[in-house]
PDB file as gemmi writes it, atoms N, CA and C in Angstrom:
CRYST1    1.000    1.000    1.000  90.00  90.00  90.00 P 1                      
ATOM      1  N   MET A   1     110.321 102.099  72.199  1.00  0.00           N  
ATOM      2  CA  MET A   1     109.825 101.658  73.520  1.00  0.00           C  
ATOM      3  C   MET A   1     111.366 101.304  74.266  1.00  0.00           C  
ATOM      4  N   ALA A   2     111.182 101.931  75.410  1.00  0.00           N  
ATOM      5  CA  ALA A   2     112.708 101.682  76.053  1.00  0.00           C  
ATOM      6  C   ALA A   2     112.754 100.408  76.699  1.00  0.00           C  
ATOM      7  N   GLN A   3     113.949 100.027  76.514  1.00  0.00           N  
ATOM      8  CA  GLN A   3     114.378  98.473  77.068  1.00  0.00           C  
ATOM      9  C   GLN A   3     114.587  98.711  78.572  1.00  0.00           C  
ATOM     10  N   ARG A   4     113.586  97.690  79.386  1.00  0.00           N  
ATOM     11  CA  ARG A   4     113.760  97.573  80.789  1.00  0.00           C  
ATOM     12  C   ARG A   4     114.810  96.459  81.132  1.00  0.00           C  
ATOM     13  N   LYS A   5     115.591  97.131  82.200  1.00  0.00           N  
ATOM     14  CA  LYS A   5     116.413  96.112  82.701  1.00  0.00           C  
ATOM     15  C   LYS A   5     116.511  96.141  84.196  1.00  0.00           C  
ATOM     16  N   HIS A   6     116.641  95.128  84.894  1.00  0.00           N  
ATOM     17  CA  HIS A   6     116.366  94.991  86.287  1.00  0.00           C  
ATOM     18  C   HIS A   6     117.607  95.557  86.962  1.00  0.00           C  
ATOM     19  N   LEU A   7     117.525  96.102  88.189  1.00  0.00           N  
ATOM     20  CA  LEU A   7     118.762  96.531  88.598  1.00  0.00           C  
ATOM     21  C   LEU A   7     119.046  95.495  89.910  1.00  0.00           C  
ATOM     22  N   ASP A   8     120.306  95.295  90.145  1.00  0.00           N  
ATOM     23  CA  ASP A   8     121.009  94.371  90.768  1.00  0.00           C  
ATOM     24  C   ASP A   8     120.907  94.794  92.271  1.00  0.00           C  
ATOM     25  N   ASP A   9     121.137  93.923  93.450  1.00  0.00           N  
ATOM     26  CA  ASP A   9     121.003  94.299  94.525  1.00  0.00           C  
ATOM     27  C   ASP A   9     122.371  95.035  94.745  1.00  0.00           C  
ATOM     28  N   PHE A  10     123.177  95.440  94.235  1.00  0.00           N  
ATOM     29  CA  PHE A  10     124.418  96.148  94.702  1.00  0.00           C  
ATOM     30  C   PHE A  10     124.284  97.584  94.451  1.00  0.00           C  
ATOM     31  N   LEU A  11     123.531  97.771  92.882  1.00  0.00           N  
ATOM     32  CA  LEU A  11     122.985  99.024  92.475  1.00  0.00           C  
ATOM     33  C   LEU A  11     121.834  99.729  93.304  1.00  0.00           C  
ATOM     34  N   ARG A  12     121.032  98.941  93.572  1.00  0.00           N  
ATOM     35  CA  ARG A  12     119.921  99.326  94.778  1.00  0.00           C  
ATOM     36  C   ARG A  12     120.601  99.901  96.319  1.00  0.00           C  
ATOM     37  N   GLY A  13     121.570  99.127  96.736  1.00  0.00           N  
ATOM     38  CA  GLY A  13     122.168  99.678  97.618  1.00  0.00           C  
ATOM     39  C   GLY A  13     122.870 100.770  97.577  1.00  0.00           C  
ATOM     40  N   ARG A  14     123.477 100.888  96.404  1.00  0.00           N  
ATOM     41  CA  ARG A  14     124.260 102.263  96.215  1.00  0.00           C  
ATOM     42  C   ARG A  14     123.430 103.599  96.255  1.00  0.00           C  
ATOM     43  N   ILE A  15     122.253 103.242  95.575  1.00  0.00           N  
ATOM     44  CA  ILE A  15     121.355 104.257  95.271  1.00  0.00           C  
ATOM     45  C   ILE A  15     120.451 104.658  96.793  1.00  0.00           C  
ATOM     46  N   ILE A  16     120.063 103.555  97.581  1.00  0.00           N  
ATOM     47  CA  ILE A  16     119.777 103.954  98.572  1.00  0.00           C  
ATOM     48  C   ILE A  16     120.614 104.608  99.617  1.00  0.00           C  
ATOM     49  N   GLY A  17     121.891 104.316  99.765  1.00  0.00           N  
ATOM     50  CA  GLY A  17     123.134 104.749 100.393  1.00  0.00           C  
ATOM     51  C   GLY A  17     123.377 106.318  99.779  1.00  0.00           C  
ATOM     52  N   ARG A  18     123.247 106.611  98.739  1.00  0.00           N  
ATOM     53  CA  ARG A  18     123.338 108.064  98.416  1.00  0.00           C  
ATOM     54  C   ARG A  18     122.019 108.862  98.728  1.00  0.00           C  
ATOM     55  N   LEU A  19     120.670 108.288  98.569  1.00  0.00           N  
ATOM     56  CA  LEU A  19     119.784 109.096  99.056  1.00  0.00           C  
ATOM     57  C   LEU A  19     119.890 109.286 100.391  1.00  0.00           C  
ATOM     58  N   GLU A  20     120.226 108.128 101.150  1.00  0.00           N  
ATOM     59  CA  GLU A  20     120.347 108.909 102.793  1.00  0.00           C  
ATOM     60  C   GLU A  20     121.439 109.727 103.014  1.00  0.00           C  
ATOM     61  N   CYS A  21     122.532 109.849 102.117  1.00  0.00           N  
ATOM     62  CA  CYS A  21     123.317 110.806 102.574  1.00  0.00           C  
ATOM     63  C   CYS A  21     122.957 112.261 101.844  1.00  0.00           C  
ATOM     64  N   GLY A  22     121.733 112.098 101.332  1.00  0.00           N  
ATOM     65  CA  GLY A  22     121.280 113.513 100.948  1.00  0.00           C  
ATOM     66  C   GLY A  22     121.532 113.732  99.414  1.00  0.00           C  
ATOM     67  N   ARG A  23     121.825 113.075  98.525  1.00  0.00           N  
ATOM     68  CA  ARG A  23     122.148 113.134  97.183  1.00  0.00           C  
ATOM     69  C   ARG A  23     120.841 113.211  96.587  1.00  0.00           C  
ATOM     70  N   THR A  24     120.469 113.827  95.658  1.00  0.00           N  
ATOM     71  CA  THR A  24     119.181 113.918  95.077  1.00  0.00           C  
ATOM     72  C   THR A  24     119.124 113.878  93.444  1.00  0.00           C  
ATOM     73  N   GLN A  25     120.123 113.952  92.575  1.00  0.00           N  
ATOM     74  CA  GLN A  25     120.160 114.099  91.392  1.00  0.00           C  
ATOM     75  C   GLN A  25     120.856 112.862  90.980  1.00  0.00           C  
ATOM     76  N   LEU A  26     120.091 111.753  91.287  1.00  0.00           N  
ATOM     77  CA  LEU A  26     120.696 110.352  90.859  1.00  0.00           C  
ATOM     78  C   LEU A  26     120.437 110.002  89.458  1.00  0.00           C  
ATOM     79  N   SER A  27     119.275 110.384  88.943  1.00  0.00           N  
ATOM     80  CA  SER A  27     118.522 109.825  87.562  1.00  0.00           C  
ATOM     81  C   SER A  27     119.425 110.295  86.496  1.00  0.00           C  
ATOM     82  N   GLU A  28     120.099 111.519  86.415  1.00  0.00           N  
ATOM     83  CA  GLU A  28     120.984 111.890  85.213  1.00  0.00           C  
ATOM     84  C   GLU A  28     122.418 111.079  85.512  1.00  0.00           C  
ATOM     85  N   GLU A  29     122.596 111.101  86.570  1.00  0.00           N  
ATOM     86  CA  GLU A  29     123.919 110.405  87.158  1.00  0.00           C  
ATOM     87  C   GLU A  29     123.964 109.034  86.891  1.00  0.00           C  
ATOM     88  N   LEU A  30     123.141 108.264  86.941  1.00  0.00           N  
ATOM     89  CA  LEU A  30     123.161 106.935  86.869  1.00  0.00           C  
ATOM     90  C   LEU A  30     122.215 106.310  85.772  1.00  0.00           C  
ATOM     91  N   GLY A  31     121.823 107.332  85.070  1.00  0.00           N  
ATOM     92  CA  GLY A  31     120.939 106.763  83.802  1.00  0.00           C  
ATOM     93  C   GLY A  31     119.479 106.108  84.002  1.00  0.00           C  
ATOM     94  N   ILE A  32     119.372 106.064  85.254  1.00  0.00           N  
ATOM     95  CA  ILE A  32     118.015 105.534  85.612  1.00  0.00           C  
ATOM     96  C   ILE A  32     116.765 106.513  85.760  1.00  0.00           C  
ATOM     97  N   ALA A  33     115.362 106.355  85.449  1.00  0.00           N  
ATOM     98  CA  ALA A  33     114.510 106.984  85.383  1.00  0.00           C  
ATOM     99  C   ALA A  33     114.225 107.176  86.950  1.00  0.00           C  
ATOM    100  N   GLN A  34     113.655 108.536  87.139  1.00  0.00           N  
ATOM    101  CA  GLN A  34     113.351 109.147  88.536  1.00  0.00           C  
ATOM    102  C   GLN A  34     112.308 108.333  89.191  1.00  0.00           C  
ATOM    103  N   SER A  35     111.320 107.754  88.326  1.00  0.00           N  
ATOM    104  CA  SER A  35     110.134 107.257  89.038  1.00  0.00           C  
ATOM    105  C   SER A  35     110.868 105.743  89.356  1.00  0.00           C  
ATOM    106  N   VAL A  36     111.604 105.077  88.779  1.00  0.00           N  
ATOM    107  CA  VAL A  36     112.491 103.837  89.353  1.00  0.00           C  
ATOM    108  C   VAL A  36     112.938 104.247  90.816  1.00  0.00           C  
ATOM    109  N   ILE A  37     113.741 105.391  90.710  1.00  0.00           N  
ATOM    110  CA  ILE A  37     114.492 105.581  92.071  1.00  0.00           C  
ATOM    111  C   ILE A  37     113.431 105.804  93.278  1.00  0.00           C  
ATOM    112  N   SER A  38     112.465 106.523  92.659  1.00  0.00           N  
ATOM    113  CA  SER A  38     111.281 106.841  93.829  1.00  0.00           C  
ATOM    114  C   SER A  38     110.749 105.819  94.427  1.00  0.00           C  
ATOM    115  N   ARG A  39     110.271 104.976  93.368  1.00  0.00           N  
ATOM    116  CA  ARG A  39     109.749 103.616  93.960  1.00  0.00           C  
ATOM    117  C   ARG A  39     110.621 102.725  94.547  1.00  0.00           C  
ATOM    118  N   LEU A  40     111.923 102.592  94.418  1.00  0.00           N  
ATOM    119  CA  LEU A  40     112.949 101.810  95.293  1.00  0.00           C  
ATOM    120  C   LEU A  40     112.911 102.739  96.640  1.00  0.00           C  
ATOM    121  N   TRP A  41     112.880 104.039  96.793  1.00  0.00           N  
ATOM    122  CA  TRP A  41     113.206 104.741  98.039  1.00  0.00           C  
ATOM    123  C   TRP A  41     111.815 104.343  98.772  1.00  0.00           C  
ATOM    124  N   GLN A  42     110.749 104.789  98.236  1.00  0.00           N  
ATOM    125  CA  GLN A  42     109.552 104.438  98.918  1.00  0.00           C  
ATOM    126  C   GLN A  42     109.491 103.079  99.633  1.00  0.00           C  
ATOM    127  N   ARG A  43     109.955 101.966  98.803  1.00  0.00           N  
ATOM    128  CA  ARG A  43     109.782 100.739  99.205  1.00  0.00           C  
ATOM    129  C   ARG A  43     110.968 100.630 100.369  1.00  0.00           C  
ATOM    130  N   PHE A  44     111.865 101.021 100.234  1.00  0.00           N  
ATOM    131  CA  PHE A  44     112.887 101.254 101.064  1.00  0.00           C  
ATOM    132  C   PHE A  44     112.472 101.819 102.797  1.00  0.00           C  
ATOM    133  N   GLN A  45     111.829 102.612 102.650  1.00  0.00           N  
ATOM    134  CA  GLN A  45     111.013 103.507 103.854  1.00  0.00           C  
ATOM    135  C   GLN A  45     110.050 102.447 104.454  1.00  0.00           C  
ATOM    136  N   ASP A  46     109.133 102.028 103.445  1.00  0.00           N  
ATOM    137  CA  ASP A  46     108.197 101.398 103.992  1.00  0.00           C  
ATOM    138  C   ASP A  46     108.701  99.867 104.546  1.00  0.00           C  
ATOM    139  N   ASP A  47     109.412  99.207 104.186  1.00  0.00           N  
ATOM    140  CA  ASP A  47     109.848  97.994 104.935  1.00  0.00           C  
ATOM    141  C   ASP A  47     111.165  97.640 104.932  1.00  0.00           C  
ATOM    142  N   GLY A  48     112.262  98.649 104.816  1.00  0.00           N  
ATOM    143  CA  GLY A  48     113.619  98.590 105.113  1.00  0.00           C  
ATOM    144  C   GLY A  48     114.305  97.538 104.261  1.00  0.00           C  
ATOM    145  N   ASN A  49     113.752  97.433 102.954  1.00  0.00           N  
ATOM    146  CA  ASN A  49     114.315  96.389 102.304  1.00  0.00           C  
ATOM    147  C   ASN A  49     114.520  96.708 100.914  1.00  0.00           C  
ATOM    148  N   VAL A  50     115.733  96.397 100.140  1.00  0.00           N  
ATOM    149  CA  VAL A  50     116.051  96.929  99.013  1.00  0.00           C  
ATOM    150  C   VAL A  50     116.266  96.099  97.842  1.00  0.00           C  
ATOM    151  N   SER A  51     115.621  94.566  98.240  1.00  0.00           N  
ATOM    152  CA  SER A  51     115.939  93.678  97.134  1.00  0.00           C  
ATOM    153  C   SER A  51     114.502  93.782  96.631  1.00  0.00           C  
ATOM    154  N   ARG A  52     114.463  92.929  95.403  1.00  0.00           N  
ATOM    155  CA  ARG A  52     113.093  92.846  94.599  1.00  0.00           C  
ATOM    156  C   ARG A  52     112.163  92.001  95.669  1.00  0.00           C  
ATOM    157  N   CYS A  53     110.921  92.517  95.578  1.00  0.00           N  
ATOM    158  CA  CYS A  53     110.047  91.563  96.377  1.00  0.00           C  
ATOM    159  C   CYS A  53     108.962  91.133  95.405  1.00  0.00           C  
ATOM    160  N   TYR A  54     109.387  90.325  94.463  1.00  0.00           N  
ATOM    161  CA  TYR A  54     108.477  89.678  93.836  1.00  0.00           C  
ATOM    162  C   TYR A  54     107.990  88.168  94.469  1.00  0.00           C  
ATOM    163  N   SER A  55     106.908  87.921  94.345  1.00  0.00           N  
ATOM    164  CA  SER A  55     106.179  86.469  94.948  1.00  0.00           C  
ATOM    165  C   SER A  55     106.334  85.750  93.800  1.00  0.00           C  
ATOM    166  N   ARG A  56     106.736  84.727  93.798  1.00  0.00           N  
ATOM    167  CA  ARG A  56     106.632  83.596  92.603  1.00  0.00           C  
ATOM    168  C   ARG A  56     105.906  82.185  93.407  1.00  0.00           C  
ATOM    169  N   GLY A  57     104.625  82.465  92.865  1.00  0.00           N  
ATOM    170  CA  GLY A  57     103.845  81.321  93.298  1.00  0.00           C  
ATOM    171  C   GLY A  57     103.441  81.168  94.830  1.00  0.00           C  
ATOM    172  N   ARG A  58     102.900  80.235  94.988  1.00  0.00           N  
ATOM    173  CA  ARG A  58     102.214  79.965  96.633  1.00  0.00           C  
ATOM    174  C   ARG A  58     103.269  79.761  97.294  1.00  0.00           C  
ATOM    175  N   PRO A  59     103.256  80.491  98.748  1.00  0.00           N  
ATOM    176  CA  PRO A  59     104.287  80.272  99.701  1.00  0.00           C  
ATOM    177  C   PRO A  59     104.144  79.120 100.493  1.00  0.00           C  
ATOM    178  N   ARG A  60     105.311  78.154 100.647  1.00  0.00           N  
ATOM    179  CA  ARG A  60     105.651  77.049 101.129  1.00  0.00           C  
ATOM    180  C   ARG A  60     104.997  76.938 102.745  1.00  0.00           C  
ATOM    181  N   VAL A  61     104.263  75.691 102.925  1.00  0.00           N  
ATOM    182  CA  VAL A  61     103.497  75.681 104.110  1.00  0.00           C  
ATOM    183  C   VAL A  61     104.949  75.411 105.267  1.00  0.00           C  
ATOM    184  N   THR A  62     105.675  74.382 104.758  1.00  0.00           N  
ATOM    185  CA  THR A  62     106.658  74.040 105.663  1.00  0.00           C  
ATOM    186  C   THR A  62     108.193  74.791 105.743  1.00  0.00           C  
ATOM    187  N   THR A  63     108.625  74.901 106.551  1.00  0.00           N  
ATOM    188  CA  THR A  63     110.080  75.344 106.747  1.00  0.00           C  
ATOM    189  C   THR A  63     111.148  74.328 106.126  1.00  0.00           C  
ATOM    190  N   PRO A  64     112.112  74.780 105.860  1.00  0.00           N  
ATOM    191  CA  PRO A  64     113.387  73.688 105.553  1.00  0.00           C  
ATOM    192  C   PRO A  64     113.702  72.791 106.725  1.00  0.00           C  
ATOM    193  N   ASN A  65     113.374  73.203 107.892  1.00  0.00           N  
ATOM    194  CA  ASN A  65     113.632  72.583 109.405  1.00  0.00           C  
ATOM    195  C   ASN A  65     112.538  71.409 109.496  1.00  0.00           C  
ATOM    196  N   GLU A  66     111.226  71.698 108.950  1.00  0.00           N  
ATOM    197  CA  GLU A  66     110.136  71.003 109.164  1.00  0.00           C  
ATOM    198  C   GLU A  66     110.370  69.935 108.043  1.00  0.00           C  
ATOM    199  N   ASP A  67     110.837  70.256 106.734  1.00  0.00           N  
ATOM    200  CA  ASP A  67     111.042  69.221 105.789  1.00  0.00           C  
ATOM    201  C   ASP A  67     112.086  68.440 106.313  1.00  0.00           C  
ATOM    202  N   ARG A  68     113.014  68.495 106.644  1.00  0.00           N  
ATOM    203  CA  ARG A  68     114.136  67.587 107.581  1.00  0.00           C  
ATOM    204  C   ARG A  68     113.599  66.756 108.619  1.00  0.00           C  
ATOM    205  N   TYR A  69     113.020  67.469 109.337  1.00  0.00           N  
ATOM    206  CA  TYR A  69     111.960  66.644 110.625  1.00  0.00           C  
ATOM    207  C   TYR A  69     111.238  65.546 109.729  1.00  0.00           C  
ATOM    208  N   LEU A  70     110.441  65.796 108.744  1.00  0.00           N  
ATOM    209  CA  LEU A  70     109.771  64.862 107.714  1.00  0.00           C  
ATOM    210  C   LEU A  70     110.760  63.550 107.388  1.00  0.00           C  
ATOM    211  N   ALA A  71     111.988  64.182 106.755  1.00  0.00           N  
ATOM    212  CA  ALA A  71     112.873  63.323 106.372  1.00  0.00           C  
ATOM    213  C   ALA A  71     113.256  62.186 107.530  1.00  0.00           C  
ATOM    214  N   VAL A  72     113.921  62.825 108.176  1.00  0.00           N  
ATOM    215  CA  VAL A  72     114.411  62.188 109.629  1.00  0.00           C  
ATOM    216  C   VAL A  72     113.527  61.122 109.868  1.00  0.00           C  
ATOM    217  N   THR A  73     112.271  61.972 110.377  1.00  0.00           N  
ATOM    218  CA  THR A  73     111.201  60.761 110.925  1.00  0.00           C  
ATOM    219  C   THR A  73     110.722  59.515 109.935  1.00  0.00           C  
ATOM    220  N   ALA A  74     110.543  59.786 108.515  1.00  0.00           N  
ATOM    221  CA  ALA A  74     110.658  58.824 107.800  1.00  0.00           C  
ATOM    222  C   ALA A  74     111.630  57.688 107.682  1.00  0.00           C  
ATOM    223  N   LYS A  75     112.835  58.158 107.843  1.00  0.00           N  
ATOM    224  CA  LYS A  75     113.910  57.464 107.802  1.00  0.00           C  
ATOM    225  C   LYS A  75     114.080  56.184 108.722  1.00  0.00           C  
ATOM    226  N   ARG A  76     113.589  57.270 110.038  1.00  0.00           N  
ATOM    227  CA  ARG A  76     113.622  56.259 111.504  1.00  0.00           C  
ATOM    228  C   ARG A  76     112.666  55.171 111.473  1.00  0.00           C  
ATOM    229  N   ASN A  77     111.381  55.562 110.971  1.00  0.00           N  
ATOM    230  CA  ASN A  77     110.488  54.632 111.148  1.00  0.00           C  
ATOM    231  C   ASN A  77     110.055  54.377 109.452  1.00  0.00           C  
ATOM    232  N   ARG A  78     110.284  53.320 108.713  1.00  0.00           N  
ATOM    233  CA  ARG A  78     110.166  53.141 107.414  1.00  0.00           C  
ATOM    234  C   ARG A  78     108.745  52.608 107.229  1.00  0.00           C  
ATOM    235  N   ARG A  79     108.053  52.177 108.092  1.00  0.00           N  
ATOM    236  CA  ARG A  79     106.893  51.628 108.010  1.00  0.00           C  
ATOM    237  C   ARG A  79     105.703  52.820 108.195  1.00  0.00           C  
ATOM    238  N   SER A  80     105.868  53.974 108.530  1.00  0.00           N  
ATOM    239  CA  SER A  80     104.933  54.852 108.816  1.00  0.00           C  
ATOM    240  C   SER A  80     104.414  55.394 107.507  1.00  0.00           C  
ATOM    241  N   THR A  81     103.123  55.808 107.505  1.00  0.00           N  
ATOM    242  CA  THR A  81     102.301  56.285 106.107  1.00  0.00           C  
ATOM    243  C   THR A  81     102.621  57.738 106.260  1.00  0.00           C  
ATOM    244  N   ALA A  82     102.115  58.418 105.123  1.00  0.00           N  
ATOM    245  CA  ALA A  82     102.513  59.728 104.881  1.00  0.00           C  
ATOM    246  C   ALA A  82     101.180  60.369 105.971  1.00  0.00           C  
ATOM    247  N   SER A  83     100.344  59.825 106.095  1.00  0.00           N  
ATOM    248  CA  SER A  83      99.093  60.231 107.105  1.00  0.00           C  
ATOM    249  C   SER A  83      99.661  60.568 108.691  1.00  0.00           C  
ATOM    250  N   ASP A  84     100.460  59.406 108.563  1.00  0.00           N  
ATOM    251  CA  ASP A  84     101.217  59.183 110.368  1.00  0.00           C  
ATOM    252  C   ASP A  84     102.384  60.236 110.327  1.00  0.00           C  
ATOM    253  N   LEU A  85     102.924  60.374 109.164  1.00  0.00           N  
ATOM    254  CA  LEU A  85     104.055  61.596 109.247  1.00  0.00           C  
ATOM    255  C   LEU A  85     103.501  62.888 109.327  1.00  0.00           C  
ATOM    256  N   SER A  86     102.336  63.076 108.713  1.00  0.00           N  
ATOM    257  CA  SER A  86     101.837  64.531 108.946  1.00  0.00           C  
ATOM    258  C   SER A  86     101.134  64.533 110.230  1.00  0.00           C  
ATOM    259  N   ARG A  87     100.497  63.456 111.054  1.00  0.00           N  
ATOM    260  CA  ARG A  87     100.330  63.871 112.248  1.00  0.00           C  
ATOM    261  C   ARG A  87     101.475  64.052 113.320  1.00  0.00           C  
ATOM    262  N   GLN A  88     102.578  63.177 113.007  1.00  0.00           N  
ATOM    263  CA  GLN A  88     103.290  63.248 113.922  1.00  0.00           C  
ATOM    264  C   GLN A  88     104.091  65.074 113.721  1.00  0.00           C  
ATOM    265  N   LEU A  89     104.238  65.297 112.408  1.00  0.00           N  
ATOM    266  CA  LEU A  89     104.920  66.708 112.250  1.00  0.00           C  
ATOM    267  C   LEU A  89     103.831  67.722 112.895  1.00  0.00           C  
ATOM    268  N   SER A  90     102.726  67.522 112.700  1.00  0.00           N  
ATOM    269  CA  SER A  90     101.548  68.382 113.408  1.00  0.00           C  
ATOM    270  C   SER A  90     101.786  68.381 114.980  1.00  0.00           C  
ATOM    271  N   SER A  91     101.925  67.241 115.696  1.00  0.00           N  
ATOM    272  CA  SER A  91     102.245  67.069 117.207  1.00  0.00           C  
ATOM    273  C   SER A  91     103.270  68.098 117.434  1.00  0.00           C  
ATOM    274  N   ALA A  92     104.483  67.782 116.671  1.00  0.00           N  
ATOM    275  CA  ALA A  92     105.670  68.064 117.229  1.00  0.00           C  
ATOM    276  C   ALA A  92     105.953  69.706 116.839  1.00  0.00           C  
ATOM    277  N   THR A  93     105.506  70.345 115.852  1.00  0.00           N  
ATOM    278  CA  THR A  93     105.635  71.625 115.376  1.00  0.00           C  
ATOM    279  C   THR A  93     104.286  72.637 115.314  1.00  0.00           C  
ATOM    280  N   GLY A  94     103.125  71.930 115.416  1.00  0.00           N  
ATOM    281  CA  GLY A  94     102.036  72.620 114.965  1.00  0.00           C  
ATOM    282  C   GLY A  94     101.544  73.144 113.880  1.00  0.00           C  
ATOM    283  N   THR A  95     102.613  72.683 112.575  1.00  0.00           N  
ATOM    284  CA  THR A  95     102.118  72.901 111.249  1.00  0.00           C  
ATOM    285  C   THR A  95     101.268  71.889 110.668  1.00  0.00           C  
ATOM    286  N   THR A  96     100.271  72.311 110.215  1.00  0.00           N  
ATOM    287  CA  THR A  96      99.177  71.068 109.691  1.00  0.00           C  
ATOM    288  C   THR A  96      99.821  70.876 108.275  1.00  0.00           C  
ATOM    289  N   VAL A  97     100.102  69.902 107.645  1.00  0.00           N  
ATOM    290  CA  VAL A  97     100.120  69.589 106.080  1.00  0.00           C  
ATOM    291  C   VAL A  97      99.344  68.448 105.720  1.00  0.00           C  
ATOM    292  N   SER A  98      98.906  68.354 104.615  1.00  0.00           N  
ATOM    293  CA  SER A  98      98.416  67.220 104.125  1.00  0.00           C  
ATOM    294  C   SER A  98      98.905  65.949 103.668  1.00  0.00           C  
ATOM    295  N   ARG A  99      98.663  64.767 103.586  1.00  0.00           N  
ATOM    296  CA  ARG A  99      99.738  63.634 103.142  1.00  0.00           C  
ATOM    297  C   ARG A  99     100.193  63.940 101.910  1.00  0.00           C  
ATOM    298  N   GLN A 100      99.356  64.656 101.140  1.00  0.00           N  
ATOM    299  CA  GLN A 100      99.899  65.022  99.836  1.00  0.00           C  
ATOM    300  C   GLN A 100     101.356  65.762  99.723  1.00  0.00           C  
ATOM    301  N   THR A 101     101.228  66.528 100.672  1.00  0.00           N  
ATOM    302  CA  THR A 101     102.482  67.485 100.707  1.00  0.00           C  
ATOM    303  C   THR A 101     103.573  66.685 101.430  1.00  0.00           C  
ATOM    304  N   VAL A 102     103.214  65.797 102.280  1.00  0.00           N  
ATOM    305  CA  VAL A 102     104.169  64.688 102.726  1.00  0.00           C  
ATOM    306  C   VAL A 102     104.956  63.974 101.617  1.00  0.00           C  
ATOM    307  N   TYR A 103     104.077  63.473 101.010  1.00  0.00           N  
ATOM    308  CA  TYR A 103     104.504  62.734  99.612  1.00  0.00           C  
ATOM    309  C   TYR A 103     105.288  63.671  98.832  1.00  0.00           C  
ATOM    310  N   ARG A 104     105.067  64.638  98.717  1.00  0.00           N  
ATOM    311  CA  ARG A 104     105.805  65.702  97.744  1.00  0.00           C  
ATOM    312  C   ARG A 104     107.332  65.904  98.628  1.00  0.00           C  
ATOM    313  N   ARG A 105     107.262  66.366  99.751  1.00  0.00           N  
ATOM    314  CA  ARG A 105     108.397  66.636 100.523  1.00  0.00           C  
ATOM    315  C   ARG A 105     109.600  65.534 100.420  1.00  0.00           C  
ATOM    316  N   LEU A 106     108.845  64.247 100.691  1.00  0.00           N  
ATOM    317  CA  LEU A 106     109.792  63.153 100.711  1.00  0.00           C  
ATOM    318  C   LEU A 106     110.142  62.887  99.458  1.00  0.00           C  
ATOM    319  N   GLY A 107     109.417  63.007  98.517  1.00  0.00           N  
ATOM    320  CA  GLY A 107     109.973  62.469  97.034  1.00  0.00           C  
ATOM    321  C   GLY A 107     110.973  63.396  96.665  1.00  0.00           C  
ATOM    322  N   HIS A 108     110.795  64.694  96.969  1.00  0.00           N  
ATOM    323  CA  HIS A 108     111.950  65.785  96.336  1.00  0.00           C  
ATOM    324  C   HIS A 108     113.353  65.315  97.011  1.00  0.00           C  
ATOM    325  N   ILE A 109     113.258  64.636  98.005  1.00  0.00           N  
ATOM    326  CA  ILE A 109     114.718  64.280  98.580  1.00  0.00           C  
ATOM    327  C   ILE A 109     114.791  62.547  98.201  1.00  0.00           C  
ATOM    328  N   GLY A 110     114.072  62.082  97.544  1.00  0.00           N  
ATOM    329  CA  GLY A 110     114.425  60.514  97.199  1.00  0.00           C  
ATOM    330  C   GLY A 110     113.622  59.461  98.072  1.00  0.00           C  
ATOM    331  N   LEU A 111     112.974  60.122  99.163  1.00  0.00           N  
ATOM    332  CA  LEU A 111     112.130  59.256  99.821  1.00  0.00           C  
ATOM    333  C   LEU A 111     110.640  58.976  99.689  1.00  0.00           C  
ATOM    334  N   TYR A 112     110.103  57.665  99.959  1.00  0.00           N  
ATOM    335  CA  TYR A 112     108.764  57.749  99.610  1.00  0.00           C  
ATOM    336  C   TYR A 112     108.140  57.198 100.889  1.00  0.00           C  
ATOM    337  N   ALA A 113     107.017  57.667 101.205  1.00  0.00           N  
ATOM    338  CA  ALA A 113     106.344  57.268 102.357  1.00  0.00           C  
ATOM    339  C   ALA A 113     105.468  56.100 101.841  1.00  0.00           C  
ATOM    340  N   ARG A 114     105.089  54.979 103.041  1.00  0.00           N  
ATOM    341  CA  ARG A 114     104.517  53.852 102.692  1.00  0.00           C  
ATOM    342  C   ARG A 114     102.977  54.215 102.195  1.00  0.00           C  
ATOM    343  N   ARG A 115     102.228  53.689 101.337  1.00  0.00           N  
ATOM    344  CA  ARG A 115     100.810  54.016 101.298  1.00  0.00           C  
ATOM    345  C   ARG A 115     100.214  52.957 102.140  1.00  0.00           C  
ATOM    346  N   PRO A 116      98.876  53.409 102.827  1.00  0.00           N  
ATOM    347  CA  PRO A 116      98.231  52.533 103.497  1.00  0.00           C  
ATOM    348  C   PRO A 116      97.766  51.194 102.623  1.00  0.00           C  
ATOM    349  N   ALA A 117      97.975  50.082 103.509  1.00  0.00           N  
ATOM    350  CA  ALA A 117      97.213  48.961 102.668  1.00  0.00           C  
ATOM    351  C   ALA A 117      95.753  48.896 102.660  1.00  0.00           C  
TER     352      ALA A 117                                                      
END                                                                             
């Protein structure tokens, strides 16, 4: 069975550049299967992207800016609970997150929201 290796972004860019210039005999020249080159070219034509598009897990609900907003708000008001911070984020950005997500985001940077008494 043939050993599989991933193409790095530089090589993908070279392949797309050569295909755009009209070169067609790339599989023998680069030692890459024609099916790999065809899939890369098709993906590039579909979305204009040459990087690998593998999704890893569930997509994040909050953006890095929203995470920073949570951190700044939690530091500014130490007495606020995770539910309070969730409501503040929702009113400021329109992004609705659970209190558990707020706990996780703050815990990731070393902060902890106050738990309701």
